C-alpha positions in Angstrom: 101.1 75.3 77.9 98.5 76.1 75.4 96.6 78.3 77.7 99.8 80.4 78.0 99.7 81.4 74.2 96.9 84.0 75.0 98.5 85.8 77.6 102.1 86.5 76.4 103.4 87.8 73.2 103.2 85.1 70.6 107.1 85.7 70.0 108.0 84.9 73.7 105.8 81.5 74.0 108.5 79.2 72.9 110.8 81.0 75.3 108.5 80.5 78.3 108.1 76.8 77.4 111.7 76.5 77.2 112.1 78.1 81.0 109.1 76.1 82.5 110.3 72.7 80.9 113.4 72.9 83.1 111.3 72.0 86.1 108.3 70.6 87.4 106.0 73.4 88.2 102.5 74.3 88.4 101.2 77.2 86.6 97.8 79.0 87.4 96.4 81.6 85.8 94.2 83.5 88.5 91.5 85.9 88.5 92.7 89.7 89.6 94.2 90.5 92.9 94.6 94.1 94.1 97.8 93.2 96.0 100.1 91.3 93.7 100.2 90.6 89.9 101.7 87.0 90.7 103.5 84.8 93.1 105.7 81.9 93.6 105.5 79.4 96.3 106.8 76.1 97.6 103.7 74.0 98.6 104.0 71.8 101.5 104.6 68.7 99.1 107.5 70.1 98.1 106.1 71.0 94.6 106.4 74.9 93.1 103.8 76.6 92.0 103.5 80.1 90.2 100.4 82.2 89.7 100.0 85.1 87.5 96.7 87.4 87.2 94.6 86.7 83.9 93.7 90.9 83.5 97.2 91.6 82.8 98.1 93.3 79.3 100.6 90.7 77.6 103.6 92.5 78.1 103.0 93.1 82.0 102.0 89.2 82.1 105.4 88.3 80.3 107.3 90.4 82.8 105.4 89.2 85.8 105.6 85.5 85.0 109.4 85.8 84.3 109.7 87.6 87.7 108.2 84.5 89.1 110.3 82.0 87.2 113.3 84.0 88.5 112.4 83.3 92.0 112.0 79.4 91.1 115.4 79.4 89.7 116.6 81.2 92.5 114.8 78.7 94.8 116.4 75.7 93.1 119.9 77.3 93.4 119.8 78.7 97.0 116.8 77.0 98.7 115.8 79.5 101.2 118.9 80.8 102.1 118.8 84.3 100.1 116.6 87.2 100.3 113.3 86.8 97.9 114.3 90.0 95.8 118.0 90.0 96.6 121.1 90.0 94.6 120.6 86.6 93.4 117.0 87.2 92.3 117.8 90.6 90.7 120.8 88.6 88.6 118.5 85.7 87.9 115.6 88.4 86.6 118.2 90.2 84.5 119.5 86.6 82.7 116.0 85.3 82.4 114.3 88.6 80.8 117.5 89.6 78.5 116.3 87.2 75.6 112.8 88.9 75.1 114.2 92.6 75.5 113.7 93.1 71.7 111.4 95.0 69.5 110.0 91.6 68.2 108.4 91.0 71.6 107.9 94.5 73.2 107.2 97.9 71.5 110.1 99.8 71.1 108.7 102.7 73.0 108.8 100.3 76.2 112.2 99.1 75.8 114.3 102.1 76.9 112.0 102.0 80.3 112.5 98.5 80.8 116.3 98.8 80.4 116.2 101.6 83.2 114.1 99.3 85.3 116.3 96.3 84.9 119.4 98.1 86.1 118.2 97.4 89.7 114.8 95.7 89.4 112.5 95.8 92.5 110.3 93.5 94.1 107.1 95.1 91.4 107.4 96.7 88.5 104.7 99.0 90.2 107.6 101.0 91.6 108.7 102.5 87.8 105.9 105.1 87.4 106.8 105.9 83.9 107.3 102.3 83.1 103.8 101.7 84.6 102.4 104.7 82.6 103.5 103.1 79.5 102.5 99.6 80.0 98.8 100.7 81.2 98.1 101.9 77.4 98.1 98.4 76.7 95.5 97.4 79.2 92.4 96.2 77.9 90.4 98.6 79.9 92.1 101.7 81.2 89.5 102.8 83.7 91.8 102.3 86.5 93.5 105.3 88.3 96.6 105.9 90.3 97.5 108.2 93.1 100.0 109.9 91.3 97.4 111.2 88.7 95.2 113.0 91.6 95.3 116.7 92.7 96.3 117.7 96.3 93.2 117.4 98.3 91.2 114.8 96.5 89.8 112.1 98.1 89.8 108.5 97.2 89.1 104.7 98.1 91.2 101.5 97.9 90.5 98.0 97.6 90.0 97.6 101.4 87.0 100.5 101.6 88.9 103.0 103.4 88.5 106.7 102.4 92.0 108.8 102.2 92.6 112.2 101.3 95.8 113.1 99.4 97.7 115.5 101.4 101.4 115.7 100.2 103.8 114.4 97.5 107.1 113.3 98.8 110.1 112.2 96.9 108.7 108.9 96.2 105.8 108.5 97.8 102.6 110.2 98.5 101.4 111.1 102.2 97.6 110.7 102.6 95.5 111.0 105.7 92.5 108.4 106.4 89.6 110.3 106.5 87.7 108.4 109.7 90.8 107.9 111.8 93.2 110.9 111.0 96.1 108.3 110.6 98.6 108.9 107.8 99.7 106.4 105.4 102.3 106.4 102.5 101.3 105.1 99.1 103.5 104.0 96.1 102.9 106.6 93.2 101.3 103.6 91.3 98.8 102.7 93.8 95.7 101.8 92.4 92.6 103.6 93.6 89.0 104.7 93.1 88.8 108.7 92.8 85.8 109.9 94.8 83.8 113.1 93.6 
């Protein structure tokens, strides 16, 4: 638990310790993974493992960690009999996050966005464009670019090395064409990309 202190707001450390003390859980802090901020798994031996990326700012880290702890709690209550991000998980996530949704832990500007997100939490906070924009301000380096920042016709690549061109903004997603194959893909507004000149 000593290492957790450097990753979450100091006002939340005691609460996180309390949540994790209820179960025998292994917590690993991993290097950056492009496809996820964290995850929860039940290992073959029956032990539970939570991983969270080390590169997240303290507010995103806290949200992600509680997201994964909610998976742990739902697993302990229902085993594997419910959907991973179903009603049970949404309710548990709301319950577990509520004690830290205050200005002692989060900046006041983020709280209304979090309140909106937690009305119906999605599998990833990345689905909430405004919340991600606000959380990005607290990143140690703001060199990341997101697809919603691009102009139509702009080329970009993503972590798998494929090059795309932004074609059209749809209601919630962005329609892009892979330059090499001509295949179309839909991207979330907050997909991290590398803008090409």
